[in-house]
matplotlib code that plots the C-alpha trace (Angstrom):
import matplotlib.pyplot as plt

x = [85.7, 84.4, 83.4, 80.1, 79.7, 76.4, 77.3, 74.5, 72.0, 73.4, 73.2, 69.9, 69.3, 72.5, 71.7, 68.1, 69.2, 71.8, 69.4, 66.6, 68.8, 69.3, 65.7, 64.8, 67.7, 66.9, 63.3, 64.2, 66.7, 64.3, 61.7, 64.2, 65.3, 61.8, 60.1, 61.8, 61.0, 57.3, 56.9, 58.6, 56.3, 53.2, 55.3, 57.0, 53.7, 52.1, 55.1, 54.9, 51.2, 51.9, 54.6, 52.5, 49.6, 51.9, 53.4, 49.9, 48.8, 51.9, 51.3, 47.6, 48.7, 51.3, 48.8, 46.0, 48.1, 50.5, 50.6, 50.7, 49.6, 49.5, 46.9, 44.4, 44.9, 42.1, 43.2, 41.2, 42.7, 46.2, 45.8, 44.4, 47.5, 49.8, 48.6, 49.7, 53.1, 54.1, 54.0, 52.9, 53.0, 55.2, 52.3, 49.7, 47.5, 47.2, 44.6, 44.5, 40.9, 42.0, 39.0, 40.9, 42.0, 45.4, 43.8, 42.4, 45.7, 47.6, 45.0, 45.2, 49.0, 49.0, 46.3, 47.8, 51.4, 50.5, 48.6, 51.5, 54.0, 51.7, 50.2, 52.6, 49.8, 50.2, 47.0, 47.0, 44.0, 43.6, 41.0, 40.4, 37.8, 36.7, 37.7, 38.1, 40.3, 38.3, 34.6, 34.5, 36.5, 37.1, 39.0, 41.0, 41.9, 43.1, 45.2, 46.8, 47.7, 49.2, 51.1, 52.5, 53.2, 53.7, 54.7, 52.6, 55.4, 55.2, 51.4, 50.6, 50.2, 49.1, 45.7, 44.3, 41.2, 40.0, 37.3, 35.9, 34.4, 32.4, 30.8, 30.3, 31.6, 34.6, 36.5, 38.9, 41.3, 44.5, 46.8, 45.8, 47.1, 45.2, 41.9, 42.1, 42.8, 40.0, 37.3, 34.9, 32.0, 33.7, 35.1, 31.6, 30.0, 32.6, 32.3, 28.4, 28.1, 31.0, 32.4, 29.3, 26.9, 29.2, 30.4, 26.9, 26.7, 30.1, 31.5, 34.8, 37.0, 34.6, 34.1, 37.9, 38.7, 35.6, 36.7, 40.2, 39.0, 36.6, 39.3, 41.7, 39.1, 38.5, 42.3, 42.7, 39.8, 37.6, 33.9, 32.6, 31.6, 29.3, 28.7, 26.1, 23.0, 21.2, 18.2, 14.9, 13.2, 9.6, 7.2, 3.6, 0.9, -1.0, -4.0, -7.0, -8.5, -11.8, -13.6, -12.4, -13.4, -16.9, -17.3, -16.3, -18.5, -21.5, -20.8, -20.4, -23.9, -25.5, -24.0, -25.0, -28.6, -29.0, -27.8, -30.2, -33.2, -32.2, -31.9, -35.5, -37.4, -36.2, -37.3, -40.6, -41.2, -40.3, -42.7, -45.5, -45.0, -45.1, -48.3, -50.2, -49.6, -51.5]
y = [-184.9, -181.6, -178.7, -177.0, -173.3, -172.0, -168.3, -166.9, -168.8, -167.7, -164.0, -163.5, -160.1, -158.7, -159.9, -158.5, -155.2, -154.6, -155.4, -153.3, -150.5, -149.7, -149.3, -146.1, -144.5, -145.7, -144.7, -141.3, -140.8, -141.8, -139.3, -136.5, -137.1, -137.3, -134.5, -131.7, -133.1, -133.7, -130.2, -128.6, -130.1, -127.9, -124.8, -125.6, -126.5, -123.2, -121.2, -122.9, -122.1, -118.5, -118.3, -119.8, -117.4, -114.3, -115.5, -115.9, -112.5, -110.9, -112.6, -111.5, -107.8, -107.8, -109.0, -106.7, -103.5, -104.2, -101.1, -103.0, -106.5, -107.5, -110.2, -107.7, -105.1, -105.0, -106.0, -103.1, -100.6, -101.8, -101.9, -98.4, -97.0, -99.5, -97.8, -94.5, -95.7, -97.8, -94.9, -94.7, -97.9, -98.6, -100.4, -97.6, -100.0, -100.7, -103.4, -103.7, -104.9, -107.8, -107.5, -106.8, -109.5, -110.0, -109.0, -105.9, -104.9, -105.5, -103.5, -100.6, -100.5, -100.5, -97.8, -95.5, -95.9, -94.9, -91.9, -90.8, -91.1, -89.0, -86.4, -86.5, -87.2, -90.0, -91.7, -94.2, -96.4, -97.8, -100.2, -100.7, -102.7, -100.1, -96.7, -96.1, -92.9, -90.8, -90.1, -90.8, -91.8, -88.0, -87.3, -90.4, -89.6, -86.2, -87.7, -90.2, -87.3, -85.2, -88.2, -89.5, -86.1, -83.7, -80.6, -78.9, -79.7, -83.4, -83.6, -81.2, -83.8, -86.7, -88.2, -90.5, -92.8, -94.5, -97.3, -98.4, -101.8, -102.0, -98.6, -99.0, -95.5, -94.0, -90.6, -88.9, -86.1, -84.7, -81.8, -78.7, -80.0, -83.3, -81.6, -79.1, -81.8, -84.0, -81.4, -81.1, -82.5, -85.8, -86.0, -85.6, -87.9, -90.6, -90.5, -90.6, -93.2, -95.6, -96.2, -96.4, -98.1, -100.9, -101.3, -101.9, -104.8, -105.9, -105.3, -103.9, -104.8, -103.0, -100.0, -99.4, -100.0, -98.0, -95.2, -95.2, -95.2, -92.4, -90.3, -91.1, -90.0, -86.7, -86.0, -86.9, -84.6, -87.5, -87.7, -88.7, -92.5, -92.0, -94.3, -96.8, -95.4, -96.8, -98.9, -97.7, -100.7, -99.7, -102.2, -102.5, -101.4, -104.0, -101.6, -101.9, -99.0, -97.4, -99.1, -102.6, -101.8, -100.9, -103.9, -106.1, -104.4, -104.8, -108.6, -108.9, -107.1, -109.7, -112.6, -111.3, -110.5, -114.0, -115.6, -113.5, -114.5, -118.2, -117.9, -116.7, -118.2, -121.9, -122.3, -120.6, -123.0, -126.1, -124.9, -124.3, -127.7, -129.3, -127.5, -128.3, -132.1, -132.0]
z = [-15.2, -17.0, -14.9, -15.7, -14.9, -13.6, -13.3, -15.4, -13.5, -10.1, -11.1, -12.9, -11.3, -12.7, -16.2, -16.1, -14.6, -17.2, -20.1, -18.7, -17.9, -21.5, -22.4, -20.9, -22.6, -25.9, -25.6, -24.4, -27.2, -29.8, -28.4, -28.3, -31.9, -33.4, -31.5, -33.5, -36.8, -36.0, -34.6, -37.5, -40.3, -39.5, -39.5, -42.8, -44.6, -43.2, -44.6, -47.9, -48.5, -47.4, -50.1, -52.8, -51.9, -52.1, -55.5, -57.0, -55.7, -57.2, -60.5, -60.6, -59.7, -62.5, -65.0, -64.0, -63.8, -66.7, -69.1, -72.3, -72.9, -76.5, -76.1, -74.8, -77.6, -80.1, -83.6, -85.2, -82.9, -83.5, -87.3, -87.5, -86.1, -87.9, -91.1, -89.9, -88.5, -91.6, -93.9, -97.5, -99.5, -102.6, -104.4, -103.8, -101.7, -98.0, -97.7, -93.9, -94.1, -96.2, -98.7, -101.9, -104.3, -106.0, -109.3, -107.9, -106.3, -109.6, -111.7, -109.2, -109.3, -113.1, -113.3, -110.6, -111.7, -115.3, -113.9, -111.8, -114.6, -116.9, -114.4, -111.5, -109.1, -106.5, -105.2, -102.1, -101.4, -97.8, -96.4, -92.7, -90.9, -88.3, -86.8, -83.0, -82.8, -85.3, -85.8, -89.4, -92.5, -93.5, -90.3, -90.5, -94.3, -93.1, -90.3, -92.8, -95.1, -92.5, -91.0, -94.3, -95.9, -93.1, -95.4, -98.0, -100.6, -99.9, -99.9, -102.7, -105.4, -103.1, -102.8, -100.0, -100.6, -97.4, -97.3, -93.9, -94.5, -91.1, -91.5, -95.3, -95.9, -97.7, -97.9, -100.2, -99.4, -100.8, -101.4, -103.4, -106.7, -106.3, -105.3, -108.2, -110.8, -109.8, -109.0, -106.2, -108.1, -108.9, -105.3, -103.8, -106.3, -105.8, -101.9, -102.1, -104.9, -105.7, -102.2, -100.0, -102.5, -103.6, -100.0, -98.8, -101.1, -99.9, -103.4, -102.0, -105.1, -107.5, -105.2, -104.9, -108.6, -109.9, -107.7, -109.1, -112.7, -111.9, -110.5, -113.2, -115.8, -114.1, -113.9, -117.6, -118.5, -119.8, -119.4, -115.9, -116.1, -113.2, -110.3, -108.9, -107.1, -104.1, -105.1, -104.0, -102.7, -103.1, -101.6, -102.8, -100.5, -98.6, -98.0, -100.2, -102.2, -101.3, -104.2, -103.1, -99.6, -100.5, -102.8, -100.0, -97.6, -99.8, -100.2, -96.3, -95.9, -98.2, -96.5, -93.0, -94.1, -95.6, -92.4, -90.3, -92.6, -92.4, -88.6, -88.3, -91.1, -90.8, -87.1, -87.8, -90.8, -88.6, -85.9, -88.4, -89.9, -86.5, -85.4, -88.6, -88.2, -85.0]

ax = plt.figure().add_subplot(projection="3d")
ax.plot(x, y, z, "-o")
ax.set_aspect("equal")
plt.show()
């Protein structure tokens, strides 16, 4: 016969006590392991936000108090000083305003190079959009002359012609030899006629080239070709003369008098006709 063992059934308490004895330990261990992680998450997120905020504040301060930011610089302000720093051009023209055509630049180079080879006088033409460092074109032209040719020997036979497109004005300056060769009358006439008049009509190419030809003619001793003049836009008066006013006044009096007569006579005639019928 086979023997059947009933040991597990005879000791149920022992089996139950062993299995339950492990539960508190496992629960307590799981709580002890998870509690540090759950408590550290809020602290880490708070520190992360604080770090991001400090980084953003540092970047904002760096941008606001940066001494030189190329994006914030004005193009006109930068180009005005670029002309000074780059020095005199080889082709006689610095078109910083970008208003001269290739044909005009080529014609200027041919005219001015021929003049320099014959008369030993060098003329530079400069166009800028606007001025921010100087009050007018004359001060800026003097500044360019002193910057490009710092000594009297270097600037003696040099001439500077400046055209400011936004202000519609120009200026001419130069060394003693250049001023004497051109003459004060032609210099004044060119500054008051060729440059401002044509620039007002935005004919910048004609303004520059006509100025160059006028200066070259004066240096060569040729008759002054003259320059354009400002047009006098005289408008016709809308006011009527005394004769026209008196004539209109007489016509108005006749019309008003006729209306008054009609206003009184017609009702009276109607009333008389109504009474006579009775």
